[in-house]
C-alpha positions in Angstrom: -4.3 26.6 14.0 -6.4 29.9 15.3 -9.4 28.6 13.9 -10.9 24.9 13.7 -9.7 22.1 15.5 -6.7 19.8 15.5 -5.4 16.9 17.3 -1.3 16.9 17.7 0.8 13.6 18.7 0.9 10.2 16.9 -1.7 8.1 19.9 -4.4 10.8 19.1 -3.6 10.7 15.4 -4.4 7.1 15.4 -7.3 6.8 17.2 -9.2 9.6 15.3 -8.3 7.7 12.0 -9.8 4.8 13.4 -13.0 6.2 14.5 -13.5 7.8 11.3 -13.4 11.7 12.7 -9.9 12.4 11.0 -10.2 14.9 7.8 -6.5 14.7 7.4 -3.5 13.6 9.1 0.6 15.4 8.8 3.2 13.6 10.0 6.7 14.3 9.9 9.2 12.6 7.6 10.8 11.0 10.8 7.5 9.6 12.1 7.5 5.6 12.7 6.0 3.4 10.0 3.5 1.6 12.1 1.5 4.8 12.3 1.7 5.6 9.1 0.3 2.6 8.4 -2.1 2.4 10.7 -3.6 5.9 9.3 -3.5 4.3 5.7 -5.0 1.4 6.4 -7.8 3.9 8.0 -8.5 5.4 4.6 -7.4 8.9 6.3 -5.8 11.1 3.2 -1.9 11.5 4.9 0.3 14.4 3.9 4.2 13.8 5.0 5.8 17.0 5.3 9.0 17.0 4.1 10.7 18.2 7.2 11.6 16.4 11.1 9.1 16.4 14.3 11.5 19.3 15.4 11.1 21.3 12.2 6.2 20.6 12.2 6.6 21.7 16.0 7.1 25.1 15.6 5.4 25.5 12.3 2.3 24.5 14.4 2.9 27.1 17.2 4.2 24.3 19.9 7.4 24.5 21.9 8.1 21.0 21.4 8.4 18.7 18.5 5.2 17.1 16.6 5.4 13.7 14.5 1.9 14.0 13.9 -1.3 16.8 13.5 -4.4 15.5 12.8 -7.3 18.0 11.3 -10.7 17.0 12.5 -11.9 20.7 11.5 -10.3 23.1 9.0 -11.9 26.2 9.8 -11.0 29.3 8.1 -7.7 27.5 7.0 -6.6 26.1 3.3 -5.4 23.3 4.8 -7.5 20.8 3.1 -6.0 21.6 0.2 -2.4 19.1 0.8 -5.6 16.6 1.1 -6.1 17.5 -2.2 -3.3 15.8 -3.8 -2.8 12.9 -1.4 -4.1 9.9 -2.5 -5.6 7.6 0.5 -4.8 3.6 0.8 
């Protein structure tokens, strides 16, 4: 998460998805179903991380749990490769 732009949190993910600015949303496996549904309804690629939110946080470099990570701009990373294998709703 050194380059590009991301948002952290389910509220941010839903807002960015509804506004159409999210390129990809990554959610933890224990993210609430209604959050996933709202993101899918906005036709945003959704990748379900196989670990829990307590695992996703540290992977994002955050010292707290992260249920959703929204990619606005990928920057130099290849994170959008996750979206290639994901079908939108």
